[in-house]
N, C-alpha and C positions, 0 to 999 in steps of 0.2 A: 874651451868650454867654462863659462862665466859660472854657471851652476851645476851641481851634481843632476845627472837626470830624474833621479826619483828621491824619495825619501828613506827608501830603505839603503838607498847607494849612499846618501848622505851621511848615515846614521852611521853607518860602516866604513866610514873614509874618516869621521869625526869624530869616531870611538877614540875614549882613554878613559884609560886603566887605571886604577887607584892602587896597583900593586908592582905595576912595569914603568918606570921610565920610560924605556924603549918599545916602541910600536910593533919593532920584529919579535922581538922576545915575551911577547905577550900573546897566547892562543887563542885569547878571542878576538884580537884583530885579525882581519882579514883581506881585510881590500887596501891595497895603496893607493896616493893617487899621486904622480907626478905633477909639482905645477910645473917643473920647467920644462918637461917634454910632453906637458898636455896629455898623458895617457892613464890607463890604471891595469891593475895588476893585480894575483891574486900573490901574496902573500906566504912566500914557503919557508916554515919554519924548520929550519936546520942550521939555527945557530949563528948565520949571518942573514945580510941584508939581501938577500935574491929574490926577484917579482917574476913571474910569470904574467905576461902580457893579457888583455882579454879585449875581445871586439865588442863584445857584446855585454849590457847589463846582467848580473841572472836573476835580478825580478824583474823587470820591465822590456826583457830584449831589445834595447834604446842602441844602436849603432853607437860605441863610442869613439874616441876622435887615441888615434894613434903612434900621437904627437910626429908623424912623419909628412902630412897635407900641410 
């Protein structure tokens, strides 16, 4: 997916925190986009880099790439 499906998705994927250098440490960063797998996921804030892949945008309901196509 060359561009994100909507402005809200773009805002959450591109969110940069001025207090945390790592997006996985910031509680305000919710969505991760893997350019390698071309997939989106919810960041699991458990101290690591866990992500739960999502199939649809939570804001506009567009079907998202799953990295397997």
